[in-house]
Backbone as XML, in Angstrom:
<?xml version="1.0"?>
<chain id="A" units="angstrom">
  <residue number="1" name="UNK">
    <atom name="N" x="38.982" y="23.334" z="0.625"/>
    <atom name="CA" x="38.630" y="21.991" z="0.975"/>
    <atom name="C" x="38.859" y="21.085" z="-0.235"/>
  </residue>
  <residue number="2" name="UNK">
    <atom name="N" x="39.432" y="19.930" z="0.015"/>
    <atom name="CA" x="39.740" y="19.019" z="-1.081"/>
    <atom name="C" x="38.567" y="18.143" z="-1.470"/>
  </residue>
  <residue number="3" name="UNK">
    <atom name="N" x="37.477" y="18.198" z="-0.753"/>
    <atom name="CA" x="36.325" y="17.339" z="-1.048"/>
    <atom name="C" x="35.661" y="17.711" z="-2.367"/>
  </residue>
  <residue number="4" name="UNK">
    <atom name="N" x="35.617" y="18.980" z="-2.692"/>
    <atom name="CA" x="34.930" y="19.393" z="-3.920"/>
    <atom name="C" x="35.553" y="18.770" z="-5.172"/>
  </residue>
  <residue number="5" name="UNK">
    <atom name="N" x="36.865" y="18.819" z="-5.344"/>
    <atom name="CA" x="37.440" y="18.162" z="-6.523"/>
    <atom name="C" x="37.199" y="16.653" z="-6.535"/>
  </residue>
  <residue number="6" name="UNK">
    <atom name="N" x="37.209" y="16.025" z="-5.356"/>
    <atom name="CA" x="36.919" y="14.593" z="-5.294"/>
    <atom name="C" x="35.485" y="14.309" z="-5.720"/>
  </residue>
  <residue number="7" name="UNK">
    <atom name="N" x="34.565" y="15.171" z="-5.326"/>
    <atom name="CA" x="33.161" y="14.989" z="-5.712"/>
    <atom name="C" x="32.994" y="15.122" z="-7.221"/>
  </residue>
  <residue number="8" name="UNK">
    <atom name="N" x="33.708" y="16.072" z="-7.823"/>
    <atom name="CA" x="33.652" y="16.233" z="-9.273"/>
    <atom name="C" x="34.198" y="14.977" z="-9.950"/>
  </residue>
  <residue number="9" name="UNK">
    <atom name="N" x="35.347" y="14.527" z="-9.482"/>
    <atom name="CA" x="35.987" y="13.350" z="-10.055"/>
    <atom name="C" x="35.132" y="12.095" z="-9.881"/>
  </residue>
  <residue number="10" name="UNK">
    <atom name="N" x="34.523" y="11.935" z="-8.716"/>
    <atom name="CA" x="33.859" y="10.681" z="-8.404"/>
    <atom name="C" x="32.350" y="10.720" z="-8.354"/>
  </residue>
  <residue number="11" name="UNK">
    <atom name="N" x="31.745" y="11.715" z="-8.962"/>
    <atom name="CA" x="30.284" y="11.828" z="-8.830"/>
    <atom name="C" x="29.505" y="10.665" z="-9.454"/>
  </residue>
  <residue number="12" name="UNK">
    <atom name="N" x="30.156" y="9.861" z="-10.287"/>
    <atom name="CA" x="29.481" y="8.700" z="-10.864"/>
    <atom name="C" x="29.822" y="7.393" z="-10.148"/>
  </residue>
  <residue number="13" name="UNK">
    <atom name="N" x="30.662" y="7.484" z="-9.139"/>
    <atom name="CA" x="31.009" y="6.297" z="-8.357"/>
    <atom name="C" x="29.896" y="5.971" z="-7.362"/>
  </residue>
  <residue number="14" name="UNK">
    <atom name="N" x="29.831" y="4.728" z="-6.906"/>
    <atom name="CA" x="28.892" y="4.409" z="-5.822"/>
    <atom name="C" x="29.270" y="5.230" z="-4.576"/>
  </residue>
  <residue number="15" name="UNK">
    <atom name="N" x="28.298" y="5.662" z="-3.788"/>
    <atom name="CA" x="28.608" y="6.487" z="-2.604"/>
    <atom name="C" x="29.638" y="5.861" z="-1.673"/>
  </residue>
  <residue number="16" name="UNK">
    <atom name="N" x="29.572" y="4.556" z="-1.466"/>
    <atom name="CA" x="30.536" y="3.916" z="-0.558"/>
    <atom name="C" x="31.966" y="4.036" z="-1.079"/>
  </residue>
  <residue number="17" name="UNK">
    <atom name="N" x="32.137" y="3.892" z="-2.371"/>
    <atom name="CA" x="33.473" y="4.015" z="-2.974"/>
    <atom name="C" x="33.964" y="5.448" z="-2.881"/>
  </residue>
  <residue number="18" name="UNK">
    <atom name="N" x="33.092" y="6.395" z="-3.194"/>
    <atom name="CA" x="33.461" y="7.807" z="-3.093"/>
    <atom name="C" x="33.805" y="8.160" z="-1.649"/>
  </residue>
  <residue number="19" name="UNK">
    <atom name="N" x="33.045" y="7.629" z="-0.713"/>
    <atom name="CA" x="33.311" y="7.886" z="0.711"/>
    <atom name="C" x="34.690" y="7.370" z="1.117"/>
  </residue>
  <residue number="20" name="UNK">
    <atom name="N" x="35.075" y="6.199" z="0.614"/>
    <atom name="CA" x="36.401" y="5.657" z="0.929"/>
    <atom name="C" x="37.503" y="6.590" z="0.431"/>
  </residue>
  <residue number="21" name="UNK">
    <atom name="N" x="37.351" y="7.089" z="-0.785"/>
    <atom name="CA" x="38.350" y="8.008" z="-1.340"/>
    <atom name="C" x="38.390" y="9.319" z="-0.554"/>
  </residue>
  <residue number="22" name="UNK">
    <atom name="N" x="37.222" y="9.836" z="-0.201"/>
    <atom name="CA" x="37.158" y="11.096" z="0.548"/>
    <atom name="C" x="37.783" y="10.935" z="1.927"/>
  </residue>
  <residue number="23" name="UNK">
    <atom name="N" x="37.485" y="9.844" z="2.591"/>
    <atom name="CA" x="38.054" y="9.608" z="3.925"/>
    <atom name="C" x="39.567" y="9.419" z="3.849"/>
  </residue>
  <residue number="24" name="UNK">
    <atom name="N" x="40.043" y="8.706" z="2.834"/>
    <atom name="CA" x="41.495" y="8.517" z="2.668"/>
    <atom name="C" x="42.194" y="9.842" z="2.427"/>
  </residue>
  <residue number="25" name="UNK">
    <atom name="N" x="41.577" y="10.692" z="1.618"/>
    <atom name="CA" x="42.154" y="12.003" z="1.354"/>
    <atom name="C" x="42.160" y="12.864" z="2.618"/>
  </residue>
  <residue number="26" name="UNK">
    <atom name="N" x="41.060" y="12.876" z="3.331"/>
    <atom name="CA" x="40.980" y="13.685" z="4.557"/>
    <atom name="C" x="41.993" y="13.225" z="5.596"/>
  </residue>
  <residue number="27" name="UNK">
    <atom name="N" x="42.221" y="11.914" z="5.644"/>
    <atom name="CA" x="43.138" y="11.343" z="6.631"/>
    <atom name="C" x="44.573" y="11.868" z="6.477"/>
  </residue>
  <residue number="28" name="UNK">
    <atom name="N" x="44.922" y="12.358" z="5.278"/>
    <atom name="CA" x="46.268" y="12.899" z="5.056"/>
    <atom name="C" x="46.590" y="14.050" z="6.000"/>
  </residue>
  <residue number="29" name="UNK">
    <atom name="N" x="45.603" y="14.881" z="6.269"/>
    <atom name="CA" x="45.862" y="16.045" z="7.125"/>
    <atom name="C" x="44.992" y="16.070" z="8.379"/>
  </residue>
  <residue number="30" name="UNK">
    <atom name="N" x="43.931" y="15.264" z="8.406"/>
    <atom name="CA" x="43.008" y="15.252" z="9.540"/>
    <atom name="C" x="42.684" y="13.797" z="9.900"/>
  </residue>
  <residue number="31" name="UNK">
    <atom name="N" x="43.571" y="13.113" z="10.611"/>
    <atom name="CA" x="43.390" y="11.687" z="10.859"/>
    <atom name="C" x="42.255" y="11.332" z="11.818"/>
  </residue>
  <residue number="32" name="UNK">
    <atom name="N" x="41.673" y="12.316" z="12.486"/>
    <atom name="CA" x="40.568" y="12.032" z="13.381"/>
    <atom name="C" x="39.409" y="11.450" z="12.575"/>
  </residue>
  <residue number="33" name="UNK">
    <atom name="N" x="38.817" y="10.368" z="13.071"/>
    <atom name="CA" x="37.758" y="9.684" z="12.329"/>
    <atom name="C" x="36.567" y="10.594" z="12.054"/>
  </residue>
  <residue number="34" name="UNK">
    <atom name="N" x="36.263" y="11.508" z="12.967"/>
    <atom name="CA" x="35.137" y="12.425" z="12.751"/>
    <atom name="C" x="35.376" y="13.294" z="11.521"/>
  </residue>
  <residue number="35" name="UNK">
    <atom name="N" x="36.602" y="13.732" z="11.320"/>
    <atom name="CA" x="36.935" y="14.538" z="10.140"/>
    <atom name="C" x="36.811" y="13.720" z="8.867"/>
  </residue>
  <residue number="36" name="UNK">
    <atom name="N" x="37.276" y="12.489" z="8.916"/>
    <atom name="CA" x="37.194" y="11.618" z="7.736"/>
    <atom name="C" x="35.741" y="11.338" z="7.380"/>
  </residue>
  <residue number="37" name="UNK">
    <atom name="N" x="34.924" y="11.078" z="8.394"/>
    <atom name="CA" x="33.510" y="10.799" z="8.167"/>
    <atom name="C" x="32.784" y="12.031" z="7.624"/>
  </residue>
  <residue number="38" name="UNK">
    <atom name="N" x="33.082" y="13.185" z="8.192"/>
    <atom name="CA" x="32.442" y="14.419" z="7.724"/>
    <atom name="C" x="32.828" y="14.702" z="6.280"/>
  </residue>
  <residue number="39" name="UNK">
    <atom name="N" x="34.075" y="14.488" z="5.946"/>
    <atom name="CA" x="34.524" y="14.706" z="4.574"/>
    <atom name="C" x="33.822" y="13.751" z="3.617"/>
  </residue>
  <residue number="40" name="UNK">
    <atom name="N" x="33.680" y="12.508" z="4.020"/>
    <atom name="CA" x="32.992" y="11.518" z="3.178"/>
    <atom name="C" x="31.535" y="11.914" z="2.956"/>
  </residue>
  <residue number="41" name="UNK">
    <atom name="N" x="30.843" y="12.285" z="4.010"/>
    <atom name="CA" x="29.435" y="12.667" z="3.899"/>
    <atom name="C" x="29.276" y="13.926" z="3.052"/>
  </residue>
  <residue number="42" name="UNK">
    <atom name="N" x="30.161" y="14.891" z="3.250"/>
    <atom name="CA" x="30.121" y="16.135" z="2.481"/>
    <atom name="C" x="30.374" y="15.859" z="0.999"/>
  </residue>
  <residue number="43" name="UNK">
    <atom name="N" x="31.322" y="15.001" z="0.712"/>
    <atom name="CA" x="31.660" y="14.654" z="-0.668"/>
    <atom name="C" x="30.485" y="13.950" z="-1.350"/>
  </residue>
  <residue number="44" name="UNK">
    <atom name="N" x="29.794" y="13.089" z="-0.624"/>
    <atom name="CA" x="28.623" y="12.413" z="-1.174"/>
    <atom name="C" x="27.530" y="13.430" z="-1.497"/>
  </residue>
  <residue number="45" name="UNK">
    <atom name="N" x="27.334" y="14.393" z="-0.604"/>
    <atom name="CA" x="26.331" y="15.436" z="-0.851"/>
    <atom name="C" x="26.700" y="16.261" z="-2.086"/>
  </residue>
  <residue number="46" name="UNK">
    <atom name="N" x="27.965" y="16.642" z="-2.202"/>
    <atom name="CA" x="28.411" y="17.412" z="-3.364"/>
    <atom name="C" x="28.257" y="16.610" z="-4.653"/>
  </residue>
  <residue number="47" name="UNK">
    <atom name="N" x="28.614" y="15.338" z="-4.616"/>
    <atom name="CA" x="28.500" y="14.490" z="-5.810"/>
    <atom name="C" x="27.041" y="14.397" z="-6.262"/>
  </residue>
  <residue number="48" name="UNK">
    <atom name="N" x="26.147" y="14.325" z="-5.301"/>
    <atom name="CA" x="24.724" y="14.280" z="-5.655"/>
    <atom name="C" x="24.305" y="15.581" z="-6.336"/>
  </residue>
  <residue number="49" name="UNK">
    <atom name="N" x="24.793" y="16.705" z="-5.833"/>
    <atom name="CA" x="24.450" y="17.991" z="-6.445"/>
    <atom name="C" x="25.020" y="18.128" z="-7.854"/>
  </residue>
  <residue number="50" name="UNK">
    <atom name="N" x="26.158" y="17.527" z="-8.093"/>
    <atom name="CA" x="26.734" y="17.546" z="-9.448"/>
    <atom name="C" x="25.866" y="16.698" z="-10.387"/>
  </residue>
  <residue number="51" name="UNK">
    <atom name="N" x="25.454" y="15.554" z="-9.905"/>
    <atom name="CA" x="24.634" y="14.660" z="-10.727"/>
    <atom name="C" x="23.202" y="15.169" z="-10.886"/>
  </residue>
  <residue number="52" name="UNK">
    <atom name="N" x="22.706" y="15.867" z="-9.872"/>
    <atom name="CA" x="21.311" y="16.354" z="-9.873"/>
    <atom name="C" x="21.300" y="17.815" z="-9.421"/>
  </residue>
  <residue number="53" name="UNK">
    <atom name="N" x="21.700" y="18.733" z="-10.291"/>
    <atom name="CA" x="21.810" y="20.145" z="-9.910"/>
    <atom name="C" x="20.524" y="20.678" z="-9.265"/>
  </residue>
  <residue number="54" name="UNK">
    <atom name="N" x="20.713" y="21.362" z="-8.146"/>
    <atom name="CA" x="19.598" y="21.998" z="-7.460"/>
    <atom name="C" x="18.839" y="21.111" z="-6.494"/>
  </residue>
  <residue number="55" name="UNK">
    <atom name="N" x="19.152" y="19.835" z="-6.444"/>
    <atom name="CA" x="18.433" y="18.911" z="-5.562"/>
    <atom name="C" x="19.085" y="18.865" z="-4.188"/>
  </residue>
  <residue number="56" name="UNK">
    <atom name="N" x="18.923" y="19.950" z="-3.430"/>
    <atom name="CA" x="19.541" y="20.048" z="-2.109"/>
    <atom name="C" x="19.005" y="18.990" z="-1.153"/>
  </residue>
  <residue number="57" name="UNK">
    <atom name="N" x="17.703" y="18.768" z="-1.194"/>
    <atom name="CA" x="17.117" y="17.759" z="-0.304"/>
    <atom name="C" x="17.674" y="16.373" z="-0.623"/>
  </residue>
  <residue number="58" name="UNK">
    <atom name="N" x="17.830" y="16.068" z="-1.902"/>
    <atom name="CA" x="18.392" y="14.779" z="-2.304"/>
    <atom name="C" x="19.846" y="14.639" z="-1.887"/>
  </residue>
  <residue number="59" name="UNK">
    <atom name="N" x="20.591" y="15.735" z="-1.952"/>
    <atom name="CA" x="21.998" y="15.709" z="-1.545"/>
    <atom name="C" x="22.121" y="15.416" z="-0.057"/>
  </residue>
  <residue number="60" name="UNK">
    <atom name="N" x="21.298" y="16.074" z="0.723"/>
    <atom name="CA" x="21.316" y="15.842" z="2.165"/>
    <atom name="C" x="20.878" y="14.413" z="2.473"/>
  </residue>
  <residue number="61" name="UNK">
    <atom name="N" x="19.875" y="13.937" z="1.762"/>
    <atom name="CA" x="19.402" y="12.561" z="1.961"/>
    <atom name="C" x="20.481" y="11.545" z="1.582"/>
  </residue>
  <residue number="62" name="UNK">
    <atom name="N" x="21.193" y="11.783" z="0.496"/>
    <atom name="CA" x="22.261" y="10.870" z="0.076"/>
    <atom name="C" x="23.337" y="10.774" z="1.150"/>
  </residue>
  <residue number="63" name="UNK">
    <atom name="N" x="23.725" y="11.923" z="1.698"/>
    <atom name="CA" x="24.749" y="11.927" z="2.749"/>
    <atom name="C" x="24.236" y="11.238" z="4.012"/>
  </residue>
  <residue number="64" name="UNK">
    <atom name="N" x="23.003" y="11.539" z="4.394"/>
    <atom name="CA" x="22.442" y="10.939" z="5.601"/>
    <atom name="C" x="22.228" y="9.440" z="5.439"/>
  </residue>
  <residue number="65" name="UNK">
    <atom name="N" x="21.878" y="9.000" z="4.239"/>
    <atom name="CA" x="21.734" y="7.567" z="3.975"/>
    <atom name="C" x="23.067" y="6.867" z="4.178"/>
  </residue>
  <residue number="66" name="UNK">
    <atom name="N" x="24.141" y="7.459" z="3.647"/>
    <atom name="CA" x="25.464" y="6.869" z="3.847"/>
    <atom name="C" x="25.794" y="6.802" z="5.335"/>
  </residue>
  <residue number="67" name="UNK">
    <atom name="N" x="25.493" y="7.868" z="6.046"/>
    <atom name="CA" x="25.767" y="7.911" z="7.487"/>
    <atom name="C" x="25.017" y="6.788" z="8.194"/>
  </residue>
  <residue number="68" name="UNK">
    <atom name="N" x="23.730" y="6.656" z="7.910"/>
    <atom name="CA" x="22.937" y="5.620" z="8.566"/>
    <atom name="C" x="23.438" y="4.213" z="8.226"/>
  </residue>
  <residue number="69" name="UNK">
    <atom name="N" x="23.847" y="4.005" z="6.989"/>
    <atom name="CA" x="24.331" y="2.684" z="6.581"/>
    <atom name="C" x="25.659" y="2.323" z="7.222"/>
  </residue>
  <residue number="70" name="UNK">
    <atom name="N" x="26.456" y="3.313" z="7.575"/>
    <atom name="CA" x="27.798" y="3.049" z="8.092"/>
    <atom name="C" x="27.958" y="3.310" z="9.582"/>
  </residue>
  <residue number="71" name="UNK">
    <atom name="N" x="26.934" y="3.785" z="10.236"/>
    <atom name="CA" x="27.044" y="4.082" z="11.667"/>
    <atom name="C" x="27.400" y="2.843" z="12.469"/>
  </residue>
  <residue number="72" name="UNK">
    <atom name="N" x="26.814" y="1.715" z="12.136"/>
    <atom name="CA" x="27.083" y="0.485" z="12.869"/>
    <atom name="C" x="28.507" y="-0.001" z="12.731"/>
  </residue>
  <residue number="73" name="UNK">
    <atom name="N" x="29.115" y="0.216" z="11.572"/>
    <atom name="CA" x="30.490" y="-0.238" z="11.351"/>
    <atom name="C" x="31.449" y="0.395" z="12.343"/>
  </residue>
  <residue number="74" name="UNK">
    <atom name="N" x="31.294" y="1.695" z="12.561"/>
    <atom name="CA" x="32.210" y="2.383" z="13.458"/>
    <atom name="C" x="31.921" y="2.045" z="14.905"/>
  </residue>
  <residue number="75" name="UNK">
    <atom name="N" x="30.660" y="1.824" z="15.230"/>
    <atom name="CA" x="30.321" y="1.454" z="16.602"/>
    <atom name="C" x="30.902" y="0.084" z="16.941"/>
  </residue>
  <residue number="76" name="UNK">
    <atom name="N" x="30.830" y="-0.846" z="16.007"/>
    <atom name="CA" x="31.339" y="-2.188" z="16.249"/>
    <atom name="C" x="32.867" y="-2.221" z="16.250"/>
  </residue>
  <residue number="77" name="UNK">
    <atom name="N" x="33.488" y="-1.330" z="15.487"/>
    <atom name="CA" x="34.937" y="-1.373" z="15.326"/>
    <atom name="C" x="35.695" y="-0.661" z="16.452"/>
  </residue>
  <residue number="78" name="UNK">
    <atom name="N" x="35.025" y="0.198" z="17.186"/>
    <atom name="CA" x="35.741" y="0.936" z="18.232"/>
    <atom name="C" x="34.804" y="1.296" z="19.370"/>
  </residue>
  <residue number="79" name="UNK">
    <atom name="N" x="35.395" y="1.766" z="20.435"/>
    <atom name="CA" x="34.598" y="2.234" z="21.563"/>
    <atom name="C" x="34.374" y="3.738" z="21.496"/>
  </residue>
  <residue number="80" name="UNK">
    <atom name="N" x="34.869" y="4.344" z="20.452"/>
    <atom name="CA" x="34.719" y="5.792" z="20.270"/>
    <atom name="C" x="33.264" y="6.116" z="19.950"/>
  </residue>
  <residue number="81" name="UNK">
    <atom name="N" x="32.875" y="7.383" z="20.147"/>
    <atom name="CA" x="31.507" y="7.780" z="19.782"/>
    <atom name="C" x="31.260" y="7.549" z="18.298"/>
  </residue>
  <residue number="82" name="UNK">
    <atom name="N" x="30.026" y="7.524" z="17.924"/>
    <atom name="CA" x="29.666" y="7.326" z="16.522"/>
    <atom name="C" x="29.969" y="8.602" z="15.752"/>
  </residue>
  <residue number="83" name="UNK">
    <atom name="N" x="31.132" y="8.648" z="15.144"/>
    <atom name="CA" x="31.573" y="9.840" z="14.432"/>
    <atom name="C" x="30.695" y="10.142" z="13.225"/>
  </residue>
  <residue number="84" name="UNK">
    <atom name="N" x="30.159" y="9.111" z="12.614"/>
    <atom name="CA" x="29.322" y="9.367" z="11.453"/>
    <atom name="C" x="28.065" y="10.129" z="11.835"/>
  </residue>
  <residue number="85" name="UNK">
    <atom name="N" x="27.560" y="9.911" z="13.030"/>
    <atom name="CA" x="26.393" y="10.679" z="13.469"/>
    <atom name="C" x="26.783" y="12.134" z="13.688"/>
  </residue>
  <residue number="86" name="UNK">
    <atom name="N" x="28.003" y="12.371" z="14.140"/>
    <atom name="CA" x="28.487" y="13.746" z="14.255"/>
    <atom name="C" x="28.564" y="14.390" z="12.883"/>
  </residue>
  <residue number="87" name="UNK">
    <atom name="N" x="29.006" y="13.631" z="11.891"/>
    <atom name="CA" x="29.085" y="14.147" z="10.526"/>
    <atom name="C" x="27.700" y="14.514" z="10.015"/>
  </residue>
  <residue number="88" name="UNK">
    <atom name="N" x="26.711" y="13.680" z="10.297"/>
    <atom name="CA" x="25.351" y="13.972" z="9.851"/>
    <atom name="C" x="24.819" y="15.214" z="10.542"/>
  </residue>
  <residue number="89" name="UNK">
    <atom name="N" x="25.098" y="15.339" z="11.839"/>
    <atom name="CA" x="24.645" y="16.527" z="12.566"/>
    <atom name="C" x="25.271" y="17.786" z="11.988"/>
  </residue>
  <residue number="90" name="UNK">
    <atom name="N" x="26.548" y="17.692" z="11.623"/>
    <atom name="CA" x="27.229" y="18.830" z="11.005"/>
    <atom name="C" x="26.562" y="19.193" z="9.686"/>
  </residue>
  <residue number="91" name="UNK">
    <atom name="N" x="26.285" y="18.194" z="8.866"/>
    <atom name="CA" x="25.622" y="18.460" z="7.577"/>
    <atom name="C" x="24.254" y="19.085" z="7.781"/>
  </residue>
  <residue number="92" name="UNK">
    <atom name="N" x="23.514" y="18.554" z="8.750"/>
    <atom name="CA" x="22.179" y="19.097" z="8.990"/>
    <atom name="C" x="22.234" y="20.532" z="9.476"/>
  </residue>
  <residue number="93" name="UNK">
    <atom name="N" x="23.214" y="20.837" z="10.328"/>
    <atom name="CA" x="23.318" y="22.201" z="10.828"/>
    <atom name="C" x="23.813" y="23.171" z="9.764"/>
  </residue>
  <residue number="94" name="UNK">
    <atom name="N" x="24.638" y="22.688" z="8.829"/>
    <atom name="CA" x="25.154" y="23.550" z="7.768"/>
    <atom name="C" x="24.239" y="23.591" z="6.560"/>
  </residue>
  <residue number="95" name="UNK">
    <atom name="N" x="23.279" y="22.686" z="6.498"/>
    <atom name="CA" x="22.401" y="22.595" z="5.345"/>
    <atom name="C" x="21.862" y="23.930" z="4.852"/>
  </residue>
  <residue number="96" name="UNK">
    <atom name="N" x="21.228" y="24.732" z="5.717"/>
    <atom name="CA" x="20.675" y="26.008" z="5.247"/>
    <atom name="C" x="21.746" y="26.951" z="4.683"/>
  </residue>
  <residue number="97" name="UNK">
    <atom name="N" x="22.954" y="26.866" z="5.221"/>
    <atom name="CA" x="24.040" y="27.746" z="4.751"/>
    <atom name="C" x="24.569" y="27.252" z="3.407"/>
  </residue>
  <residue number="98" name="UNK">
    <atom name="N" x="24.745" y="25.942" z="3.272"/>
    <atom name="CA" x="25.335" y="25.372" z="2.070"/>
    <atom name="C" x="24.393" y="25.389" z="0.878"/>
  </residue>
  <residue number="99" name="UNK">
    <atom name="N" x="23.131" y="25.178" z="1.113"/>
    <atom name="CA" x="22.206" y="25.045" z="0.011"/>
    <atom name="C" x="21.476" y="26.327" z="-0.219"/>
  </residue>
</chain>
């Protein structure tokens, strides 16, 4: 997965900026918006873990905060389902495995 190197590179960037880079990178091979959103949320979680080692709850919260802040943008921009909520659900379901 290419998100891990992006998280290392951008762990000091604001989450929104890091999310833009992660989504742009994911779009190269996975143009579906759900994939781009999941990659952005995952990258934000990884960046938080780099900045705050061992803070799994904080990493999940950082990703979910980004999801909540951006859910409206995708709903207003398209008639597609809220892909960012799918990304959050994926993170929540993988949380015990990842952390």
